[in-house]
Every structure is written in C-alpha cells, then in structure tokens.
N, C-alpha and C positions, 0 to 999 in steps of 0.2 A: 504494500500500500504506500501511497505517496501523500505528503502533507501539503495543504494550502492554508493560507491565512485569510480570514475575512475581517476587515477593519470597519468599524462602525463609529461615527462621531457621537459624542455625548448626547446630542439632540435626538438621536434615534435609539439610544441604548435601552430606553424604556420598553421597546418592542420585545426585548429579551428579559424583561423584569429586572433590569439593572439600573442603578443610579450611579453614574460615574462622572468624573470631571475631566477625564482624558479619554482617548480612543478606547473603545471596547474591542478586544481582539478575540476571535474564535479560531481555534486551530481545528481543522477537519481533515480526516483521511478521505482520499478520493480513489476511485477505481481507475483502471487503465485508460478508458475512453471517456472520462468524465467531462462534462461541459458545465458552464456557469448555470445553465438551465437546471441541470441535475442538482447542483448545490442549492440553488434558490428553491427548488421544489422540496428538497429535504427540510430546509428551514421553514418553509411555509406550512408544511404538514406538522411541524413541531411547535410552531408559535403562531397562534391565530392573529395576533397584531401584525406580524411580519406579512402575513397573507393580505391583510387589509391595507397596509401602508406601502409595501414594496413589490410583492410579486403574487400573482394569482396563478396557481399551478393548473387550474382548470382551463384557462384561456391561454396560458403560457405567455402572459403579458407582464412586463415590468411597468410599474406606475410611472406616469409622466412627471411625477413629483420627486423622482430620484435620478441620480446619475450613477452609472456603474463604470468603475475604472479597473482595468486589469494591468497590473505592472506598469503603472504610470501612463497608460494609454486610455483615453476616454472612448468607451464603446458606443457606437450608434445604436439606437433602440432596436433596429432590425437585426443587429448582429449579437445582441447581448446573450440570448439563451443558447445560441449555437457555438459561442466561443469555447474553444477547447482549453482545458486546464492541464497544467503540468505540475509535477512536484516542485514546491518552492514558490509557486505563484502567490501573489497577494491580490485579493479582490477588495476594492473599497466601494462602499455604498454611501453616497452623500446626498442630502436633500438639495433640491433646486431652490435657490433663493432668488426672489425677484422683488421688484418694488421700484420706487422712484423718488 
C-alpha cells in the first residue's frame, strides 16, 4: 500500500469533527490504481458533512465551493475525480473565497 496526505485548512476541519488552528492532515493508504475520486468517495461515505460540503459520491461531483490541489497543481473541476494518485502525493482541499 502507498500513502497520500490530505490537507484541510482550519475553516473546513469541522467536517471531520475537529477544531484546529492549523492545517488538519489525514494520512491515507491508497491502492495501486487509486484516483482522487476514490479518496473523496471514501471520505464522503465516512463523514456526512464532507459529502455535503465537498464531494457527492452519488453524482461524482466536487462542490463548486472548493478547490482541489494535487502536489501544488490546481485541478480543473472536470479532471478532479479522475486524477491518479501516487504514493507520497498531497491533496489539498480549500474553500473558494470571493467577495469584493
């Protein structure tokens, strides 16, 4: 098995029932052909708030209120779930901020 890291900012940590003041990091084991969609599905099935705020495994859609970054590269919405994961990868999920 290979390890990947999921980094979540404090503003989204409550999805995992955590109250933190720094990045919340989850280390996960992945299979040989794992994708970000696989990782997000696993998290959505384990955490109802993750399903509501970040990813719906039924529709395979990432919320338009978050951005997904893989190893410092912002993924386009169409590419998020199909992006392949390798051991040592870091996936970052951050909320989209807007305003004026």
